[in-house]
C-alpha positions in Angstrom: 16.0 156.4 167.4 12.2 156.2 166.7 10.0 159.4 167.4 6.3 158.2 167.6 3.2 160.8 168.0 -0.3 159.9 168.0 -3.6 162.0 166.8 -7.1 161.1 167.2 -9.3 161.8 163.8 -12.9 162.1 163.8 -14.6 158.7 162.7 -15.9 160.1 159.8 -12.5 161.1 158.4 -10.9 158.3 159.1 -11.6 156.7 155.6 -10.5 160.0 153.7 -6.8 159.8 155.8 -6.8 156.0 154.7 -8.0 156.6 150.8 -9.4 154.6 148.4 -7.5 151.1 148.9 -5.1 152.8 151.1 -3.5 154.9 148.6 -3.7 158.4 150.5 -2.0 156.7 153.6 0.8 154.9 151.5 1.4 158.9 149.6 1.7 160.3 153.2 4.2 157.7 154.2 6.1 158.2 151.2 6.1 162.0 151.2 6.8 162.4 155.0 9.4 159.5 155.2 7.2 158.2 158.1 5.0 154.9 158.7 1.6 155.8 159.8 -0.7 153.1 161.4 -4.4 153.7 161.9 -6.6 151.9 164.4 -9.9 152.9 164.8 -9.9 156.6 165.0 -6.4 156.7 166.5 -3.6 157.5 164.0 0.1 156.7 165.1 2.8 158.5 163.3 6.1 156.8 163.2 9.8 157.8 161.8 13.3 158.4 162.6 13.3 162.3 162.3 11.1 164.1 164.9 10.5 167.1 162.5 9.2 165.0 159.8 6.8 162.9 162.2 5.7 166.4 163.3 5.0 167.6 159.7 3.3 164.0 158.9 0.9 164.6 162.3 -0.1 168.0 161.2 -1.0 166.8 157.2 -2.8 163.8 159.2 -4.8 166.5 161.6 -5.3 168.9 158.5 -7.2 166.0 156.6 -9.1 165.1 159.9 -10.3 168.6 160.2 -11.8 168.6 157.0 -9.0 169.4 154.3 -8.7 167.4 150.9 -5.5 165.3 151.0 -4.2 167.3 148.2 -4.2 170.6 150.1 -2.8 168.9 153.3 0.1 167.3 151.3 0.9 170.8 150.5 2.3 171.0 154.5 5.2 168.8 153.1 6.8 172.3 151.5 8.5 174.5 153.6 6.3 177.5 152.9 3.3 176.1 154.2 1.7 176.1 157.5 -1.4 175.0 159.2 -3.3 176.2 162.3 -6.0 175.0 164.4 -8.1 177.4 166.4 -10.1 175.8 169.4 -13.7 177.7 170.1 -12.9 177.1 173.8 -9.8 178.9 173.8 -11.9 182.0 173.2 -14.2 181.6 176.1 -16.8 179.9 174.2 -17.5 176.4 176.2 -21.0 176.4 175.8 -22.2 174.4 172.6 -25.2 176.7 171.8 -22.1 179.5 172.1 -19.8 177.5 169.7 -23.0 177.0 166.9 -23.4 181.0 167.2 -19.8 181.6 166.7 -19.2 178.9 164.0 -22.1 180.8 162.3 -20.4 184.1 162.6 -17.1 182.8 161.2 -18.9 181.5 158.3 -21.1 184.0 157.5 -24.5 184.1 155.6 -24.1 181.4 152.9 -20.3 181.1 153.9 -19.8 184.7 152.7 -17.4 185.5 155.8 -15.4 182.6 155.5 -15.0 182.4 151.7 -14.2 186.1 151.7 -11.1 185.5 154.1 -10.1 182.6 152.2 -10.2 184.9 149.2 -8.5 187.9 150.5 -5.7 185.9 151.9 -5.2 182.7 149.9 -5.7 180.5 152.8 -8.1 177.5 153.0 -10.7 177.6 156.0 -12.6 174.4 157.2 -14.9 174.5 160.2 -15.8 171.7 162.1 -16.7 171.0 165.4 -15.2 173.1 168.1 -12.5 174.2 165.8 -11.8 176.5 163.0 -8.7 175.3 161.0 -6.4 177.3 158.7 -4.0 175.8 155.7 -2.0 177.8 153.3 1.3 180.0 152.8 2.9 181.3 156.0 1.8 184.9 155.4 -1.9 183.7 154.3 -2.5 181.6 157.3 -1.6 184.9 159.7 -3.7 187.2 158.3 -6.4 184.5 157.9 -5.9 183.5 161.5 -5.9 187.7 162.6 -9.4 187.7 160.8 -10.7 184.6 162.2 -9.3 185.6 165.9 -11.4 189.1 165.5 -14.5 187.4 164.5 -14.1 184.8 167.5 -13.6 187.9 169.6 -16.7 189.9 168.8 -15.4 192.2 166.0 -18.1 193.3 163.3 -17.9 191.6 159.8 -17.3 195.2 158.4 -14.2 195.5 160.9 -12.8 192.4 159.7 -13.4 193.1 156.1 -11.9 196.6 156.4 -9.0 194.7 157.8 -8.5 192.3 155.1 -8.9 195.1 152.2 -6.1 196.9 153.9 -8.6 199.8 154.4 -8.5 203.0 156.8 -9.2 201.9 160.6 -8.9 198.4 159.7 -8.4 196.7 163.1 -7.2 198.1 166.5 -4.1 197.4 167.8 -3.9 194.7 170.7 -2.8 195.7 173.9 0.8 194.2 173.1 1.1 195.9 170.0 0.5 199.3 172.1 3.0 198.0 174.7 0.3 198.0 177.4 0.7 195.9 180.6 -2.7 194.3 182.2 -1.1 195.3 185.4 -3.3 198.0 187.2 
């Protein structure tokens, strides 16, 4: 049985997915045990194992989001994860809001993004309407929490305390407190 999945890659990143003389594409096909077809900016991943197709699709998506192919290839290892956060999912639908929130996540001269990456060990890429995170599972989870704190309006100082494990780090969510939303 053949499994096929498709993903749109930004036109500016298609060349990176293919690589010089198709080398990156061939490497991804070999590592993922899949066949990758690129038509304009639509990338099709085909294989006989659904899990291999899904992992290869995530690798292609990570390269499309701005990660280097070398970093994205780490997703073929079992202990690595990839997460993509969409700014509109956090209520930032207007382009002006997205631009402001991207600036908040990046911070002055990249300080916030670099500090989150350094403290968690995850790589972070902010592009368009998304924030993408790649790294070991625990690192991705902690980085995702920190980025979500910024996306939901927490101050940088609060996020930095959370990352350093300081006192009063992060307020627990309603789920963690066991509170329902009903009235």
